[in-house]
C-alpha positions, 0 to 999 in steps of 0.5 A: 262679215255680214251687214247689220244696220240698226236704223229702221225704215218703213219703206220697202227694199226695191233695189241696189246701187252700182254694179260689181264693176264700179269702184263703189258698186254693189252696195245695197241701198234702201230706196223710197218706194212710197208716195212721201219723200223720206230723204236720201236712202241709208247705205248698208254694207254687207262686204268691204266697200272702197270709199275714196271720193273726197278722201285725201290721197295717201291718207292713213286712218288713225281712228273712227267713231260714230255720232248722230248717224255720221261716221267720223274718221281721223286720218293723218291728214285731218278729220273727215266725216261720212253721213250714213246716206253718202258716199263722199267724205267731207272735211271736218273743221277742227281747232288744230293749229300749225302742223298738228294732225289727229292721232286717234279718235273715239267716242265717249258717251255722247261726245267725240274725243280726239288726240292730236300731235304736231312737232312740238305741241298737241293735246286732247279735243272734245266735240259734244253731241250738239257742240263744236270741237274744243281743246281740253285745256286741263289736259297737257298740250304735249303731242298726244297719241292715244286715249284709253279707258281703264276701269274708272280712269282715262289714260292719255299717252303723250310725248312726255308721259302718261297722264290719268284722269277720272274725267275728260275735263280733268284734272289730269295728273302725270301717272308715269315717272319723269323721263320714262324712255317709252314716252320720248317717242310717239306711242304706237300702241297702248293695251289696257284691258279693264279687268287686268292690272298690267299694261302693255305699250310700244313706241313707233318702231320700238320694243314691247314695254309693260307696267305692273303698277297702272302705268307708273313705271315701265320696263322693257319686256323680254320679247326682243325686237320692234313690235309689229302687232299687239292686242289683248282681250280677256286673258289673251294677249297677242304680240308679234316682234321683229325678232321673236315673231308671233307670240300668244299668252293666255294668262295676260302676259305672264308667259308667252309662247310662239304661236302654233300656226303663225301667219305666213304673210307679213303681219302689220296689226292685231285687233280684237272686238268682242270675242273675235281676234283680227290680224292683217298685213300684206296677206290681207285680213284674217280672223280668229274665233278661237282666241287667236290660236288659228286665223283664217282668211276673211277677204269679204270684198277686199281685192286679192293682194290688198295690204291691210294696215290697220282695222278700226271699229266704230258702232257697227262699222268696220274700217280697213285702212289700206294703201288704196284708201279706206274700205268700209263694212259692218259687223254681223 
């Protein structure tokens, strides 16, 4: 991946920070070469760069979003921010109480939107551009795992059911039938392509489920075993299960076939952004530009042997979640 930075600067590039031997070294920066102080230089990324200063030990990334030139990342230990000019993560104060932690983070228009879950409670939280975090009182206070947008509807996956609303502020209505087994455990994945009817989902360590009626009813898929990875883009669906391995569909899940060239290393996730598919696991990060038919190595600064557990996209940023901490890059 290459650097792409959208902020402009009238000052000349005259240097870069760090060396290849430093943990955060080798990242190009803009340096003030003029007579006037333009403030701290903006950091640009042309390869994955480890950012661990201020990052909680052992934390896993759950979501990411950019607002006002600040990268916000939800982790299973709390919400953190990284300004475009900084290399240290800063904890962000939220209204989460007790054992509740962030489970996902996204941006909707000019607001940050976060789901959260604890042992018995959770919910949906919103931070407007110029406001503070607040819980959406109209949303169910259940442990909440994921929020996705499908057509004009927002879908909120909670322990207890799938809820839908045309507005974040509500009203929120239960979409799934009562006592649907899929929603009795934390939901790990929810795929809802805007132009497709069918939905796919899986709970943590659970099998693949699908819905043909926008989430009202769910049936277990014929693919066997716990879902290891799942994503979709357009008509293509990629899924890997513990028993049936890596499967690909080019008709949005009506039929699946084993991948012609499966990824040999342990697979932990699939992701899609634009026309490109990503995969990762114990063998590092891989990319596909032929709709998931073949994948090639895409280390791009990641040390050899780095396990990539998940990948998140936020504005131009790409965040790779690894056991060593988050690596940050930017899309070309």
